[in-house]
C-alpha positions as CSV (number, residue, x, y, z in Angstrom):
1,M,-63.9,-19.6,-12.2
2,R,-60.9,-21.0,-14.1
3,K,-59.1,-23.9,-12.5
4,L,-55.4,-23.8,-11.9
5,P,-53.2,-26.7,-13.3
6,H,-52.5,-29.4,-10.8
7,L,-48.7,-29.0,-11.3
8,F,-48.9,-25.3,-10.4
9,L,-50.8,-26.1,-7.3
10,A,-48.4,-28.7,-6.3
11,G,-45.5,-26.3,-6.8
12,L,-47.2,-23.6,-4.8
13,F,-47.9,-26.0,-2.0
14,I,-44.2,-27.0,-1.9
15,L,-43.1,-23.4,-1.8
16,L,-45.5,-22.6,1.0
17,V,-44.3,-25.5,3.1
18,N,-40.7,-24.9,2.3
19,P,-40.1,-21.2,1.6
20,Q,-36.3,-21.7,1.5
21,L,-36.4,-23.2,-1.9
22,P,-35.1,-20.8,-4.6
23,M,-37.7,-18.6,-6.1
24,A,-37.5,-17.5,-9.7
25,N,-36.8,-13.8,-10.1
26,A,-37.8,-13.0,-13.6
27,G,-36.4,-9.5,-13.4
28,S,-32.8,-10.4,-12.5
29,V,-30.2,-10.1,-15.2
30,T,-26.5,-10.9,-15.1
31,E,-24.1,-9.2,-17.4
32,V,-20.4,-8.6,-17.9
33,I,-19.6,-5.0,-16.9
34,S,-15.8,-5.3,-17.6
35,Q,-13.7,-8.1,-19.0
36,G,-10.8,-7.0,-16.8
37,S,-7.2,-7.0,-17.7
38,T,-3.8,-8.1,-16.3
39,T,-4.1,-5.3,-13.7
40,L,-7.9,-5.1,-13.2
41,P,-10.6,-7.6,-12.1
42,V,-13.5,-8.9,-14.2
43,I,-16.7,-7.2,-13.1
44,I,-20.1,-8.9,-13.3
45,G,-23.4,-7.0,-12.7
46,V,-26.5,-8.6,-11.2
47,K,-29.5,-6.3,-11.7
48,G,-33.1,-6.6,-10.9
49,L,-33.0,-8.2,-7.5
50,P,-35.6,-7.1,-5.0
51,D,-34.7,-3.9,-3.0
52,V,-34.0,-4.3,0.7
53,S,-33.7,-1.9,3.6
54,N,-30.0,-2.5,4.1
55,P,-28.0,-4.3,1.3
56,F,-24.9,-4.2,3.5
57,D,-26.4,-6.4,6.2
58,E,-25.9,-10.0,5.2
59,S,-28.7,-11.2,7.4
60,I,-31.0,-9.2,5.1
61,A,-29.2,-9.5,1.7
62,K,-26.4,-11.8,0.7
63,V,-25.3,-12.6,-2.9
64,T,-22.6,-15.3,-3.1
65,A,-20.9,-16.5,-6.2
66,K,-19.2,-19.8,-6.9
67,I,-16.5,-19.3,-9.6
68,N,-15.2,-22.3,-11.5
69,R,-11.8,-21.4,-12.9
70,P,-10.1,-22.8,-16.1
71,D,-8.0,-25.1,-14.0
72,N,-11.1,-26.6,-12.4
73,S,-10.4,-24.9,-9.1
74,V,-13.3,-23.2,-7.4
75,I,-13.4,-20.1,-5.3
76,T,-16.3,-18.3,-3.6
77,A,-16.8,-14.5,-3.5
78,N,-19.5,-12.2,-2.3
79,A,-21.1,-9.6,-4.5
80,F,-21.4,-6.0,-3.2
81,W,-24.0,-3.3,-3.5
82,Y,-22.8,-0.7,-6.1
83,Q,-23.8,2.8,-7.2
84,E,-22.3,4.5,-10.2
85,F,-21.3,8.2,-9.9
86,K,-19.7,11.0,-11.8
87,I,-18.1,14.3,-10.7
88,Q,-19.9,17.5,-11.7
89,N,-18.5,21.0,-11.5
90,I,-21.0,23.8,-11.4
91,N,-19.7,27.3,-10.8
92,N,-16.5,25.8,-9.5
93,Q,-18.4,23.8,-6.9
94,R,-17.7,20.1,-7.2
95,S,-19.9,17.2,-6.1
96,T,-20.6,13.6,-6.9
97,V,-23.8,12.8,-8.8
98,K,-25.5,9.4,-9.0
99,V,-25.6,7.7,-12.4
100,G,-28.4,5.2,-12.9
101,E,-29.8,2.9,-10.3
102,P,-27.8,0.8,-7.7
103,Y,-27.2,-2.9,-8.3
104,W,-25.1,-5.8,-7.2
105,R,-21.6,-6.3,-8.5
106,L,-19.2,-9.2,-8.4
107,A,-15.4,-8.8,-8.9
108,F,-13.0,-11.6,-9.5
109,S,-9.5,-11.9,-10.9
110,S,-8.6,-13.8,-14.1
111,V,-5.6,-15.7,-12.6
112,A,-5.4,-17.8,-15.8
113,A,-6.7,-17.4,-19.4
114,G,-9.8,-19.4,-20.1
115,K,-13.4,-19.9,-19.2
116,Y,-14.8,-18.8,-15.9
117,S,-18.3,-20.2,-15.0
118,I,-20.1,-18.3,-12.3
119,S,-23.2,-19.5,-10.4
120,F,-25.0,-17.5,-7.7
121,D,-26.8,-18.0,-4.4
122,A,-28.9,-15.1,-3.2
123,A,-30.7,-14.7,0.1
124,I,-32.9,-11.6,0.0
125,D,-35.2,-10.8,2.9
126,G,-35.3,-14.4,4.0
127,K,-36.0,-15.8,0.5
128,N,-33.6,-17.7,-1.7
129,I,-33.6,-16.0,-5.1
130,S,-32.7,-17.7,-8.4
131,I,-30.1,-15.8,-10.4
132,E,-29.1,-16.7,-14.0
133,P,-25.5,-18.2,-14.1
134,I,-23.0,-16.6,-16.4
135,S,-19.6,-17.4,-18.0
136,V,-16.7,-15.3,-19.0
137,T,-13.8,-16.3,-21.2
138,T,-10.6,-14.3,-20.7
139,T,-7.4,-14.2,-22.9
140,Y,-5.0,-13.1,-20.2
141,A,-3.7,-13.9,-16.7
142,T,-3.6,-11.1,-14.1
143,L,-0.4,-10.1,-12.5
144,P,0.1,-12.3,-9.4
145,K,-0.2,-10.6,-6.1
146,V,2.9,-9.7,-4.2
147,A,3.8,-12.3,-1.5
148,T,6.6,-12.7,1.0
149,R,9.3,-15.3,1.2
150,G,11.4,-15.1,4.3
151,V,12.7,-11.6,4.5
152,S,11.9,-10.8,0.9
153,F,8.9,-9.7,-1.2
154,I,8.2,-11.6,-4.5
155,R,5.8,-11.3,-7.3
156,G,5.4,-14.7,-8.9
157,E,8.9,-16.0,-8.7
158,K,10.6,-12.6,-9.3
159,P,11.9,-10.4,-6.5
160,F,9.8,-7.3,-5.7
161,V,11.3,-4.2,-4.1
162,P,8.6,-1.9,-2.8
163,I,9.5,1.6,-3.9
164,A,6.8,3.5,-2.1
165,Y,5.4,6.9,-1.1
166,N,2.6,7.7,1.2
167,I,-0.1,9.2,-1.0
168,A,-2.8,8.9,1.6
169,W,-5.6,11.2,0.5
170,A,-6.6,14.1,-1.8
171,N,-8.9,17.0,-1.4
172,R,-12.6,16.0,-1.7
173,F,-13.8,15.7,-5.3
174,E,-10.3,16.2,-6.6
175,E,-9.3,12.5,-6.0
176,I,-9.3,11.4,-9.6
177,E,-7.3,14.2,-11.1
178,R,-4.8,14.3,-8.1
179,Y,-4.2,10.6,-8.1
180,E,-3.8,10.6,-11.9
181,Q,-1.2,13.4,-11.5
182,W,0.6,11.8,-8.5
183,F,0.7,8.2,-9.8
184,S,1.8,9.3,-13.3
185,R,4.7,11.3,-12.0
186,A,5.7,8.7,-9.4
187,S,5.6,5.8,-11.7
188,K,8.0,7.4,-14.1
189,S,10.7,7.1,-11.4
190,G,10.0,3.4,-10.5
191,V,7.5,3.9,-7.7
192,N,5.4,0.8,-7.5
193,V,3.5,1.1,-4.1
194,A,1.3,3.9,-2.7
195,R,0.0,3.9,0.9
196,V,-3.7,5.1,0.7
197,W,-6.0,5.7,3.7
198,M,-9.7,5.0,4.1
199,A,-9.9,8.0,6.4
200,S,-13.1,9.7,7.4
201,W,-12.3,12.9,5.5
202,S,-11.3,11.0,2.4
203,L,-12.1,7.5,1.1
204,G,-13.7,6.0,4.3
205,I,-17.1,4.4,3.8
206,E,-18.4,4.6,7.3
207,W,-18.6,7.7,9.6
208,T,-21.0,9.9,11.5
209,D,-22.9,10.9,8.4
210,T,-23.7,7.2,7.6
211,G,-24.1,5.7,11.0
212,L,-23.0,2.1,11.5
213,G,-23.5,-0.7,9.1
214,D,-25.1,1.2,6.2
215,Y,-22.8,2.8,3.7
216,S,-25.4,4.1,1.3
217,K,-24.5,7.7,2.0
218,R,-20.8,7.1,1.2
219,L,-21.0,4.9,-1.8
220,D,-19.5,7.8,-3.7
221,R,-16.4,7.4,-1.6
222,A,-16.2,3.7,-2.5
223,W,-16.7,4.7,-6.2
224,L,-13.8,7.1,-5.9
225,L,-11.6,4.4,-4.3
226,D,-12.5,2.3,-7.4
227,Q,-11.1,5.1,-9.5
228,V,-7.9,5.2,-7.4
229,F,-7.4,1.5,-7.9
230,A,-8.0,1.9,-11.6
231,I,-5.4,4.7,-11.9
232,A,-3.0,2.7,-9.8
233,A,-3.4,-0.3,-12.2
234,K,-2.8,2.0,-15.1
235,Y,0.6,3.0,-13.7
236,N,1.5,-0.4,-12.2
237,I,1.3,0.9,-8.6
238,G,0.1,-1.4,-5.8
239,I,-2.1,0.0,-3.1
240,D,-1.3,-0.4,0.6
241,L,-4.8,0.2,1.8
242,V,-4.9,1.5,5.4
243,L,-8.3,0.5,6.8
244,I,-8.3,2.5,10.1
245,N,-6.4,5.6,11.0
246,H,-5.5,6.0,14.7
247,G,-7.4,9.3,15.1
248,A,-10.7,7.7,14.6
249,F,-10.3,5.9,17.9
250,S,-8.1,8.4,19.7
251,T,-8.9,11.2,22.1
252,S,-5.4,12.6,22.2
253,T,-3.5,12.3,18.9
254,N,-5.3,13.7,15.8
255,P,-8.5,13.0,17.8
256,E,-11.7,12.1,15.9
257,W,-13.3,9.9,18.5
258,Y,-16.1,12.3,19.4
259,S,-17.3,12.3,15.8
260,N,-17.0,8.5,15.5
261,P,-20.3,6.6,14.9
262,Y,-19.1,3.9,17.3
263,Y,-19.2,6.4,20.2
264,S,-22.3,6.0,22.3
265,S,-23.1,9.7,22.2
266,N,-23.4,9.3,18.4
267,G,-25.6,6.3,18.7
268,G,-22.8,3.7,18.8
269,P,-22.3,0.7,21.1
270,I,-19.3,1.9,23.0
271,S,-18.4,4.7,25.4
272,N,-14.6,4.4,25.2
273,P,-12.5,3.8,22.1
274,A,-10.6,0.9,23.8
275,E,-13.9,-1.1,23.8
276,F,-13.8,-1.2,20.0
277,A,-11.5,-4.3,20.2
278,T,-13.6,-6.2,22.7
279,N,-17.3,-5.2,22.4
280,A,-19.4,-7.8,20.6
281,Q,-21.7,-5.3,18.9
282,A,-18.7,-3.2,17.7
283,W,-17.1,-6.3,16.3
284,S,-20.3,-7.2,14.3
285,F,-20.3,-3.7,12.7
286,W,-16.6,-3.9,12.0
287,E,-16.9,-7.4,10.5
288,R,-19.7,-6.1,8.2
289,R,-17.6,-3.3,7.0
290,L,-14.6,-5.5,6.5
291,N,-16.7,-8.0,4.5
292,Y,-17.8,-5.3,2.2
293,I,-14.3,-4.0,1.6
294,I,-13.0,-7.5,0.9
295,A,-15.8,-8.1,-1.6
296,R,-15.2,-4.9,-3.4
297,Y,-11.4,-4.7,-3.5
298,S,-9.7,-8.0,-2.8
299,A,-9.8,-9.1,-6.5
300,Y,-7.7,-6.1,-7.6
301,P,-4.2,-7.3,-8.6
302,S,-3.1,-3.8,-7.7
303,L,-4.1,-4.4,-4.0
304,F,-0.6,-4.8,-2.4
305,T,-1.6,-4.9,1.3
306,W,-4.4,-4.7,3.8
307,E,-3.0,-2.5,6.6
308,W,-5.3,-2.8,9.6
309,W,-4.2,0.4,11.5
310,N,-2.1,3.4,11.1
311,E,-0.1,4.0,14.4
312,V,-2.6,2.1,16.5
313,N,-0.5,2.8,19.7
314,F,-2.1,6.3,19.7
315,T,-5.4,4.6,20.7
316,P,-6.1,3.3,24.2
317,I,-6.5,-0.3,22.9
318,S,-4.3,-2.6,24.9
319,S,-1.7,-4.8,23.2
320,T,-3.5,-8.0,24.4
321,D,-6.8,-6.8,23.0
322,L,-5.3,-5.6,19.8
323,T,-3.6,-9.0,19.2
324,A,-6.9,-10.8,19.7
325,W,-8.7,-8.3,17.4
326,I,-6.1,-8.7,14.6
327,A,-6.4,-12.5,14.9
328,K,-10.2,-12.3,14.5
329,S,-9.9,-9.9,11.6
330,T,-7.3,-12.1,10.0
331,A,-9.7,-15.1,10.2
332,V,-12.3,-13.0,8.3
333,L,-9.7,-12.3,5.6
334,N,-8.7,-16.0,5.5
335,S,-12.3,-17.0,4.8
336,R,-13.2,-14.2,2.4
337,D,-10.1,-13.0,0.5
338,A,-9.5,-15.8,-2.1
339,Y,-6.3,-14.1,-3.2
340,R,-4.4,-14.1,0.1
341,T,-3.5,-10.4,0.0
342,L,-0.6,-9.4,2.3
343,R,-1.5,-8.1,5.8
344,T,0.3,-5.6,8.0
345,S,-0.3,-2.9,10.6
346,S,1.7,0.0,12.0
347,W,2.7,1.5,15.2
348,S,4.6,4.8,15.6
349,S,8.4,4.6,15.6
350,A,8.4,4.8,19.4
351,A,6.3,1.6,19.6
352,S,7.5,-0.6,16.8
353,M,8.2,-3.7,19.0
354,Q,4.7,-5.3,19.0
355,N,3.1,-8.6,18.2
356,W,3.5,-9.3,14.5
357,N,2.4,-13.0,14.5
358,N,-0.6,-12.6,12.2
359,L,1.1,-10.0,10.0
360,D,3.2,-10.7,6.9
361,Y,5.8,-7.9,7.3
362,V,7.0,-5.5,9.8
363,V,6.7,-1.7,9.5
364,T,8.3,1.2,11.4
365,H,7.6,4.9,11.2
366,V,10.6,7.3,11.6
367,Y,10.4,11.1,11.9
368,D,13.9,12.2,12.6
369,P,16.0,15.1,11.1
370,A,19.3,13.3,11.9
371,D,21.4,11.5,9.2
372,P,19.2,8.6,8.0
373,I,22.3,6.4,7.8
374,K,22.5,6.5,11.6
375,S,18.8,6.7,12.5
376,L,17.7,4.0,10.1
377,G,20.7,1.8,10.8
378,V,19.7,1.5,14.5
379,Q,16.1,0.7,13.6
380,A,17.1,-1.9,11.0
381,D,19.4,-3.7,13.4
382,V,16.8,-3.9,16.2
383,L,13.9,-5.0,13.9
384,R,16.0,-7.5,12.0
385,A,17.2,-9.1,15.3
386,A,13.6,-9.3,16.6
387,F,12.0,-10.5,13.3
388,P,14.6,-12.5,11.4
389,N,12.2,-14.2,9.1
390,K,9.9,-11.3,8.0
391,P,10.5,-8.4,5.6
392,I,10.9,-5.0,7.3
393,L,10.0,-1.7,5.8
394,V,10.0,2.0,6.7
395,G,6.3,2.8,6.2
396,E,6.5,6.5,7.0
397,M,9.5,8.8,7.0
398,G,10.1,12.5,7.4
399,S,12.3,15.0,9.2
400,G,9.5,16.1,11.4
401,T,5.9,15.2,12.3
402,V,4.5,18.7,11.8
403,T,5.7,19.6,8.4
404,E,8.6,19.2,6.0
405,D,10.5,22.5,5.8
406,P,11.2,23.6,2.2
407,F,13.5,26.4,3.5
408,T,15.7,24.0,5.5
409,D,15.7,21.3,2.8
410,P,14.8,22.8,-0.6
411,T,16.3,20.0,-2.6
412,G,14.7,17.0,-0.8
413,L,18.1,15.8,0.6
414,H,16.6,14.1,3.6
415,L,14.1,12.3,1.4
416,H,16.9,11.2,-0.9
417,N,19.1,10.0,1.9
418,S,16.2,8.2,3.7
419,Q,15.4,6.2,0.6
420,W,19.0,5.2,0.0
421,A,19.9,4.6,3.6
422,A,16.8,2.4,4.3
423,T,17.8,0.1,1.3
424,F,21.4,-0.2,2.3
425,V,21.1,-0.8,6.1
426,G,18.8,-3.8,5.8
427,F,15.2,-2.9,5.0
428,A,13.4,-4.6,2.1
429,G,13.2,-1.3,0.1
430,P,13.5,2.5,0.3
431,A,11.8,4.4,3.0
432,S,8.2,5.5,2.1
433,Y,8.2,9.3,2.6
434,W,5.3,11.3,3.9
435,W,4.4,14.9,2.8
436,W,3.5,13.9,-0.7
437,D,1.0,16.8,-1.3
438,N,2.7,19.8,0.2
439,Y,6.4,19.0,-0.4
440,V,7.2,16.1,-2.7
441,D,4.8,17.0,-5.5
442,P,5.0,20.8,-5.5
443,L,8.8,20.7,-5.5
444,G,9.0,17.9,-8.0
445,F,10.8,15.3,-5.9
446,W,9.1,12.2,-7.3
447,G,12.3,11.6,-9.4
448,H,14.4,10.9,-6.3
449,T,13.5,7.2,-6.6
450,K,14.7,6.8,-10.2
451,G,18.3,6.0,-9.4
452,I,17.5,3.4,-6.8
453,A,14.9,1.7,-9.0
454,V,17.5,1.3,-11.7
455,L,20.2,0.1,-9.3
456,T,18.0,-2.6,-7.7
457,D,16.2,-3.8,-10.8
458,G,15.9,-7.5,-10.8
459,L,17.6,-8.0,-7.4
460,D,16.3,-9.3,-4.1
461,V,17.9,-6.6,-2.0
462,A,16.2,-7.8,1.2
463,S,18.3,-11.0,1.1
464,M,21.6,-9.3,0.3
465,K,24.0,-8.7,3.2
466,P,24.4,-5.1,4.3
467,S,27.8,-3.9,5.5
468,R,29.9,-0.7,6.0
469,G,33.3,-0.5,4.3
470,L,36.4,1.7,4.4
471,S,35.7,4.5,2.0
472,I,37.5,7.4,0.5
473,P,38.0,10.5,2.7
474,Q,35.0,12.4,4.1
475,T,32.5,9.8,2.7
476,S,30.6,6.7,3.9
477,L,30.5,3.5,2.0
478,L,27.5,1.2,2.4
479,T,27.1,-2.1,0.4
480,L,24.7,-4.9,-0.2
481,S,26.2,-8.2,-1.4
482,S,25.2,-11.6,-2.7
483,Q,27.3,-14.3,-4.2
484,S,27.4,-12.7,-7.6
485,T,26.4,-9.1,-7.1
486,T,27.4,-6.2,-4.9
487,L,25.6,-2.9,-4.8
488,G,27.3,0.2,-3.3
489,W,26.4,3.7,-2.2
490,I,29.1,6.2,-1.4
491,R,27.9,9.5,0.1
492,H,29.8,12.5,1.2
493,N,29.4,13.1,4.9
494,N,28.2,16.7,4.3
495,F,25.6,15.6,1.8
496,D,22.9,15.4,4.5
497,R,20.2,17.7,5.8
498,S,21.6,17.9,9.3
499,A,25.0,18.8,7.9
500,K,23.5,21.5,5.8
501,T,21.6,22.8,8.8
502,Q,24.8,23.0,10.8
503,Q,26.5,24.9,7.9
504,L,23.6,27.4,8.0
505,L,23.9,27.8,11.8
506,D,27.7,28.3,11.6
507,A,27.2,30.9,8.8
508,A,24.7,32.8,10.9
509,I,27.0,32.9,13.9
510,L,29.9,34.1,11.7
511,A,27.7,36.8,10.0
512,L,26.5,38.1,13.4
513,K,30.1,38.2,14.7
514,L,31.4,40.0,11.6
515,K,28.2,42.0,11.1
516,K,27.9,40.8,7.5
517,K,25.1,39.3,5.5
518,I,24.3,35.7,6.3
519,Q,25.3,33.1,3.7
520,Q,22.2,31.1,3.0
521,T,23.2,28.7,0.2
522,F,26.0,26.2,0.1
523,P,27.2,24.1,-2.8
524,D,26.8,20.4,-2.6
525,P,30.1,18.8,-1.5
526,I,32.4,17.3,-4.1
527,S,34.5,14.2,-3.7
528,N,37.5,13.7,-5.9
529,G,37.0,10.0,-5.8
530,G,39.8,7.4,-5.1
531,K,40.3,3.8,-4.5
532,I,38.2,1.4,-2.5
533,N,38.5,-2.3,-1.7
534,L,35.5,-4.7,-1.9
535,S,35.4,-8.3,-0.7
536,V,34.0,-10.9,-3.0
537,E,33.1,-14.6,-2.4
538,V,34.6,-15.9,-5.6
539,D,37.7,-14.7,-7.5
540,G,37.1,-13.7,-11.1
541,T,36.5,-10.8,-13.4
542,Y,33.8,-8.3,-12.4
543,N,32.0,-5.5,-14.3
544,V,31.6,-2.3,-12.3
545,V,29.1,0.3,-13.3
546,F,28.8,3.7,-11.5
547,L,25.4,5.4,-11.6
548,N,24.0,8.8,-10.8
549,T,21.8,8.3,-7.8
550,F,19.1,10.7,-9.0
551,T,18.8,9.7,-12.6
552,G,20.1,6.2,-12.7
553,K,22.3,7.1,-15.7
554,K,25.7,5.4,-16.1
555,I,28.6,7.6,-15.1
556,A,31.5,5.3,-15.7
557,S,32.3,1.6,-15.9
558,Q,35.3,-0.7,-15.5
559,S,36.3,-4.3,-15.6
560,V,38.2,-5.5,-12.5
561,T,39.8,-8.9,-11.7
562,S,39.8,-9.9,-8.0
563,N,42.9,-10.9,-6.1
564,A,42.6,-13.1,-2.9
565,K,38.8,-12.4,-3.0
566,S,39.3,-8.6,-3.0
567,L,38.5,-6.1,-5.7
568,R,40.3,-2.8,-6.1
569,I,37.9,-0.3,-7.6
570,S,38.5,3.2,-8.9
571,V,35.8,5.6,-7.8
572,P,35.3,8.6,-10.2
573,K,34.9,12.2,-9.0
574,F,31.3,12.9,-7.9
575,T,29.1,15.5,-6.3
576,G,27.1,14.5,-3.2
577,D,26.8,10.8,-3.7
578,I,27.3,8.0,-6.2
579,A,26.1,4.4,-6.6
580,F,27.6,1.3,-8.2
581,R,26.7,-2.2,-9.2
582,V,29.4,-5.0,-9.3
583,E,28.6,-8.2,-11.1
584,R,30.7,-11.3,-11.7
585,V,31.3,-12.1,-15.4
586,I,30.2,-15.7,-16.0
587,S,32.1,-17.2,-19.0
């Protein structure tokens, strides 16, 4: 019998006595999957590690990376279990198909050009596994994540105005082509944020078909969300990622509770959705899911916000329990998200006054057919008084909660007014409209944001002072002002959905009275223009440029010198509404 070398025996004895020492894994290979870009993370693959029963359970398998950056700072990030897919179409029946074998991936952001050295710690089935370190040298720095400063959003040191739409989901297996279509069209008009849901019927990774804590059966959904992030990066659109929709834990509003894997009748740990925020076992499953989502998506520069809930007030979770749950979830983010992505949540418009202490900005939802100048003005005043040091946004907007009526509003007038009114009454950007798939896109309304994107370019509108001024007859004048710049929006009072509805009603009554055909179309109102006065902080010469609110194209310009800190401006004739930008000439 051949004798074993003494050194081998000694090493074997040490391993048997102390099984926690790293074991060599000859089959593991690290490789660069993607070098990343200014808008995409670097992706590293770790292949050949032993298979486990549940790669999402960190007590069974956990792969952690230490990333040394070019500036000698160090961050840690967790790898995530990954499966590649493709979409196949056979006889017009679409499905996802696996490509290759699953493996571990690591995502990190190249925040500065240079060399990144990555070492790994892996604990697989109770054994520490040795993984080959790897280095990547990049030639770029990713776009910095959007942050908040007081009432404003910033990216780097530049102001950031979120020009957003809800683009929450697409039909199954159509996600790639639909998001390509929607993001492409939206971005051409300055849209830079999209609100996307991880809903059960869409991009959610955990539901009844998976059970709790093992996402293997929905890795295709995670892969599709990867594609959405990539498309967003292509068009410079940030993702506001909604992690939980209210229906998943509601028995009354868009109820999905009875299909929820957390429900005890489906094998879950709780019998009532309110227990989700307090039950220890429910928390452990939620924390596992959150850890996986952070590992997979936090490094994307195009991740704008983690949004905990959509309209959580439609669940039975109490305010006290929810506050504690958000605090615990925030602590997980603080420990795992190395990029300090923004955090928010949402309540419906009837329940906006909640605890926002662990959230970076405040969101309200408004579904109201009334003139947005009035409805949003009230909301902004209340929210700004309650939260003077946080940005405020309209996260959802529409004329109704059931549908948007193309017959009542065939030109998107309410959408248009909502975006402009939100910006001018004190919100940090235009209202984010709903009904993207059955109203905005089919009727080609993405372009409504073009004018406001041009007008606000380079400005921190959230910090500018909103006010109402004396306007020309039959119009409203709203302004935003800073020391050197004033923005203005003049709108005819009849250039509003509710005014158009009243015109239609009056015409119907008249037609019935006279027994004539009902007039169903009405021309947009025209203003002949006139003179307005604007207050300025410093006397001097100012350039005034008037813009088309839909296209952003210049209509007219003039140079005006102030007198006693007042400017007298000539407003040209316009249809519907008009915008202007006034800037002091610095000699």
